C-alpha positions as CSV (number, residue, x, y, z in Angstrom):
1,M,87.3,101.9,85.8
2,T,88.5,99.4,88.4
3,A,86.0,100.0,91.2
4,P,82.3,100.1,90.9
5,P,80.9,103.6,91.3
6,A,78.0,102.0,93.1
7,Y,80.1,102.4,96.3
8,D,79.4,106.1,96.1
9,A,75.7,105.5,96.8
10,Y,76.5,103.1,99.7
11,A,79.5,104.9,101.3
12,D,77.7,105.9,104.5
13,W,75.9,102.5,104.7
14,Y,79.2,100.7,104.3
15,E,80.9,102.8,107.0
16,D,78.2,101.6,109.5
17,Y,78.3,98.1,108.1
18,T,82.0,97.7,108.9
19,R,81.3,98.5,112.5
20,V,78.5,96.0,112.7
21,A,80.7,93.3,111.2
22,S,83.4,94.1,113.7
23,S,84.5,90.5,114.4
24,Y,85.0,89.8,110.7
25,M,87.0,93.1,110.4
26,E,89.1,92.2,113.4
27,R,90.2,89.0,111.6
28,I,90.9,90.9,108.4
29,Q,93.0,93.4,110.4
30,A,94.8,90.6,112.1
31,H,95.9,89.3,108.7
32,L,97.1,92.7,107.8
33,V,99.2,93.0,111.0
34,D,100.7,89.6,110.6
35,L,101.5,89.8,106.9
36,L,102.5,93.5,106.5
37,G,104.5,93.6,109.7
38,R,106.4,96.5,111.1
39,G,108.2,98.9,108.8
40,D,108.6,102.5,107.7
41,G,108.1,104.6,104.6
42,R,104.9,104.7,102.6
43,C,102.4,101.9,102.4
44,L,100.0,102.3,99.5
45,D,96.5,101.4,100.7
46,L,95.2,100.3,97.3
47,C,91.4,100.6,97.0
48,C,91.4,102.1,100.5
49,G,87.6,102.7,100.6
50,G,86.8,104.7,103.7
51,G,90.3,104.3,105.1
52,G,89.4,101.7,107.6
53,Q,92.8,100.1,107.5
54,A,94.8,103.3,108.0
55,A,95.1,103.1,111.8
56,T,96.3,99.5,111.6
57,I,98.9,100.4,108.9
58,R,100.1,103.4,110.9
59,G,100.3,101.4,114.1
60,L,102.9,99.2,112.4
61,G,105.1,102.2,111.7
62,W,104.2,102.7,108.1
63,T,102.9,106.0,106.5
64,P,99.6,105.0,104.8
65,V,98.6,106.7,101.6
66,G,95.2,105.7,100.1
67,V,94.0,105.4,96.5
68,D,90.4,104.7,95.5
69,L,87.9,105.7,92.8
70,S,84.8,106.1,95.0
71,Q,84.5,109.8,95.9
72,G,81.8,108.8,98.5
73,Q,84.2,106.5,100.3
74,L,87.1,109.0,100.0
75,R,85.0,111.5,101.8
76,W,85.4,109.2,104.8
77,A,89.0,108.2,104.1
78,K,90.5,111.7,103.8
79,G,90.1,112.3,107.6
80,R,92.1,109.1,108.2
81,L,95.0,109.3,105.7
82,P,96.3,111.2,102.7
83,V,94.3,110.0,99.6
84,A,94.1,110.3,95.9
85,A,91.2,109.5,93.5
86,A,92.8,107.1,90.9
87,D,92.3,104.0,88.9
88,A,94.0,101.0,90.5
89,T,95.2,99.9,87.1
90,R,96.9,103.3,86.4
91,L,98.3,104.6,89.7
92,P,99.7,108.1,90.0
93,V,102.8,106.6,91.5
94,R,106.4,106.3,90.1
95,D,107.9,102.9,89.3
96,S,109.7,101.1,92.2
97,S,108.9,103.9,94.6
98,V,107.0,102.4,97.6
99,P,108.2,99.7,99.9
100,A,104.7,98.3,100.6
101,V,101.3,98.0,99.1
102,A,98.2,96.6,100.8
103,C,94.9,95.7,99.1
104,V,92.2,94.8,101.6
105,L,88.7,93.6,100.9
106,A,88.8,94.8,97.3
107,H,89.7,92.1,94.8
108,T,86.1,91.1,94.2
109,D,85.3,94.8,93.4
110,L,87.7,94.9,90.5
111,P,86.9,93.5,87.1
112,D,90.6,92.8,86.3
113,Y,92.5,92.0,89.5
114,A,95.4,90.7,87.4
115,A,96.0,94.2,86.0
116,V,95.8,95.6,89.5
117,L,98.5,93.2,90.7
118,R,100.7,94.1,87.8
119,E,100.3,97.8,88.7
120,A,101.1,97.1,92.3
121,A,104.2,95.3,91.3
122,R,105.2,98.2,89.1
123,V,105.1,100.7,91.9
124,L,106.8,98.4,94.5
125,A,110.5,98.8,95.2
126,P,112.6,95.7,94.6
127,G,112.1,93.4,97.6
128,G,108.9,95.4,98.5
129,R,106.0,93.6,100.0
130,F,102.4,93.3,98.8
131,V,99.7,92.2,101.1
132,H,96.3,90.9,100.0
133,A,93.4,90.2,102.4
134,G,89.9,89.4,101.3
135,V,87.1,87.0,101.0
136,H,88.1,83.3,100.5
137,P,88.1,82.5,96.8
138,C,87.0,78.9,97.4
139,F,84.2,79.4,100.0
140,V,82.7,82.9,99.6
141,G,80.8,84.0,96.5
142,A,77.6,83.5,94.5
143,F,78.6,79.9,94.2
144,A,78.6,79.4,98.0
145,D,75.6,79.1,100.2
146,R,76.7,80.0,103.7
147,S,73.2,80.3,105.3
148,D,74.0,77.2,107.4
149,A,77.0,78.1,109.4
150,D,78.0,74.5,109.9
151,L,77.5,73.4,106.2
152,I,78.8,75.5,103.3
153,T,77.3,74.4,100.0
154,I,79.4,75.0,96.9
155,N,77.8,74.7,93.5
156,T,79.0,74.6,89.9
157,R,79.0,78.4,89.6
158,Y,82.5,78.4,91.1
159,A,84.0,78.7,87.5
160,E,81.9,81.8,86.7
161,T,83.9,85.1,86.9
162,A,81.4,87.6,85.6
163,R,80.0,90.3,87.9
164,T,76.9,89.2,89.8
165,F,74.7,90.6,92.5
166,D,73.6,87.2,93.6
167,A,74.4,86.5,97.3
168,W,73.2,84.2,100.1
169,A,72.9,87.3,102.3
170,P,70.4,89.5,100.4
171,H,71.0,92.5,102.6
172,G,74.8,92.5,102.6
173,V,77.5,94.2,100.5
174,R,77.4,92.0,97.4
175,A,73.7,92.3,96.9
176,R,74.2,96.1,96.7
177,V,77.4,96.6,94.7
178,G,77.9,93.1,93.1
179,A,81.2,91.2,92.9
180,W,83.6,89.6,90.4
181,H,84.7,86.1,91.4
182,V,88.4,85.3,91.1
183,P,89.0,81.5,91.4
184,L,92.0,80.5,93.5
185,A,94.1,79.3,90.5
186,D,93.5,82.5,88.6
187,L,94.4,84.6,91.7
188,L,97.7,82.7,92.4
189,N,98.7,82.7,88.7
190,A,98.1,86.4,88.5
191,V,100.4,87.0,91.4
192,A,103.2,85.0,89.8
193,D,102.6,86.6,86.4
194,A,102.9,90.1,88.0
195,G,106.5,89.3,89.2
196,L,105.5,88.7,92.8
197,R,106.5,85.7,95.0
198,I,104.2,84.6,97.7
199,D,106.0,83.8,101.0
200,R,103.2,83.5,103.5
201,V,99.5,82.6,103.3
202,A,96.7,82.9,106.0
203,E,93.1,81.9,106.4
204,S,90.6,82.5,109.1
205,S,87.1,81.2,110.1
206,P,84.4,81.8,112.6
207,N,83.4,78.2,112.6
208,G,86.1,76.0,110.9
209,I,85.2,76.8,107.3
210,A,87.4,79.7,106.2
211,D,85.8,82.9,104.9
212,T,89.0,85.0,104.6
213,F,92.2,84.4,102.5
214,A,95.3,86.5,102.8
215,F,98.9,86.4,101.6
216,R,102.1,88.4,101.5
217,A,104.1,88.5,98.3
218,V,107.5,90.0,97.5
219,K,108.5,91.8,94.3
220,V,111.2,89.7,92.7
221,R,111.8,91.3,89.3
222,S,111.3,94.6,87.6
223,R,108.2,95.5,85.6
224,G,107.7,98.3,83.0
225,T,109.6,101.6,83.0
226,H,106.7,104.1,82.5
227,S,106.0,106.4,85.5
228,W,103.8,109.2,86.7
229,S,104.9,111.9,89.0
């Protein structure tokens, strides 16, 4: 499984939480607008959760289609876009069949993001774009104490990649569902290994210390030949 089933228990809470964290979500959506850009055809919203990005994707001209494992979150998503319950490392999508894939606020929910990137590359058409937007791998995680907005403290746990429920904000998302940390080098190497080439990167911050990290990558070579209808 590539998404923690714990989201089922927190689906309603998370729906409310995303509204409370509206300024953060606005910055994430700004990354999505900038990096995905206008287009047409299907955009696979990978690990779509409650479908919170569907309107943004649709507003750019794309037809969003969501995939997630959490039935609780899909209950919210199905009113916002077509959805399928599926594993992000084994998508029910044919090889080279979609022009765009977006994965927003999900990579720390996935125990093997490298495998997810390979699968995204498989379903992308040649020249198709992949957009990643999520927490900053250098400044957000169990290794980062952000309780002082003007002074982020990073400790030696940066190298730890195991799932943890430790969080500086004990009432936030990670204290409930946990997170897998993906160090920056691991993230960038996994993109290259999947056959994707990064052509634009973005960060954002509420106070000068970035808490979001996003990039757009283009499929540059073919992957496997297996497919699902």
